[in-house]
C-alpha positions in Angstrom: -0.1 0.0 0.0 1.3 3.4 -1.0 0.4 6.3 1.6 1.0 9.7 0.5 1.5 11.8 3.4 1.1 15.1 1.6 -2.6 14.0 0.2 -3.6 13.5 4.3 -1.7 16.2 6.4 -0.4 19.1 3.3 2.9 20.3 3.1 3.3 20.8 6.8 3.5 17.6 8.8 3.6 18.9 12.3 0.9 18.1 14.9 -0.6 15.1 16.9 -3.5 15.5 14.7 -1.8 15.3 11.5 0.2 12.0 12.7 -3.0 10.9 13.7 -4.3 10.5 10.1 -1.1 9.1 8.9 -1.3 6.4 11.9 -4.6 5.1 11.0 -3.7 4.3 7.2 -0.5 2.8 8.4 -2.0 0.6 11.6 -4.4 -0.8 9.2 -2.0 -1.7 6.6 0.2 -3.2 9.0 -2.5 -5.4 10.9 -3.2 -7.3 8.1 0.7 -7.9 6.9 1.0 -5.4 4.3 3.9 -3.5 3.2 3.6 0.1 3.0 5.6 2.6 1.3 5.4 6.4 2.6 6.0 8.7 0.8 6.8 12.3 1.5 7.3 13.9 -1.4 5.7 17.6 -0.9 6.3 17.9 2.7 8.3 20.6 3.5 7.9 20.7 7.2 8.5 18.0 9.7 8.0 18.0 13.7 8.6 15.5 15.9 4.9 15.6 17.9 3.9 14.4 14.0 6.5 11.4 13.9 5.6 10.3 17.2 2.1 10.0 16.3 2.4 8.4 13.1 5.1 6.5 13.4 6.5 6.3 17.0 3.1 5.0 18.7 3.1 1.7 16.4 5.6 0.6 18.6 3.5 0.1 20.8 1.2 -2.6 18.8 4.2 -3.3 16.6 7.6 -4.7 17.0 10.4 -2.8 15.1 10.8 -5.8 12.5 7.0 -5.0 11.7 8.4 -1.7 11.2 10.4 -2.8 8.3 7.2 -3.2 6.4 7.3 0.9 6.5 9.8 0.6 3.6 10.4 2.4 1.4 10.5 6.0 2.5 10.6 8.2 -0.1 11.0 12.2 -0.5 11.7 12.7 3.2 15.0 14.8 3.0 17.8 14.1 5.3 16.9 16.4 8.7 13.3 14.5 8.3 15.3 11.1 8.3 17.4 11.8 11.2 14.0 12.7 13.1 12.5 10.1 12.1 15.2 7.8 13.0 15.8 9.5 16.5 11.8 9.1 17.1 11.7 5.4 16.3 14.7 4.3 18.8 12.7 6.6 21.4 9.7 4.6 20.6 11.5 1.6 21.2 12.9 2.4 24.2 9.2 3.6 25.4 7.4 0.5 24.9 10.0 -1.6 25.5 10.2 -0.8 29.3 7.8 -0.5 31.8 9.8 1.3 34.1 11.5 3.8 31.3 7.5 4.8 30.7 6.5 5.5 34.5 9.9 7.3 35.0 8.8 9.6 31.8 5.5 9.7 33.2 6.7 10.9 37.2 8.7 13.4 35.2 6.4 15.2 33.4 3.6 14.9 36.3 6.5 16.8 38.7 7.1 19.5 35.5 3.1 19.8 35.2 2.9 20.7 38.9 5.7 22.8 39.4 4.0 25.5 36.8 
């Protein structure tokens, strides 16, 4: 299946909501074993919240090997590739360890309470 990100979010892939739309398409395809080609052609701005919602969250229900079915990823410039790689590595760490998730939640709660 081909997922053309620009058709879903436009030129800016920034928000969690943008990522949700892409996630929904990817998740549906991966859940039935399809290979997904992500095409970022025409997308000019990328942000971590988008990649966290669209890709990182997939690691909650899929192994890193399953994410190998997200190949090829086309049209993503070098900074976008670097950001995506960091989001995937962070997602692996987050979903692999309940202790890590709890520590992160605790820090975020403490930061929120300090405001």
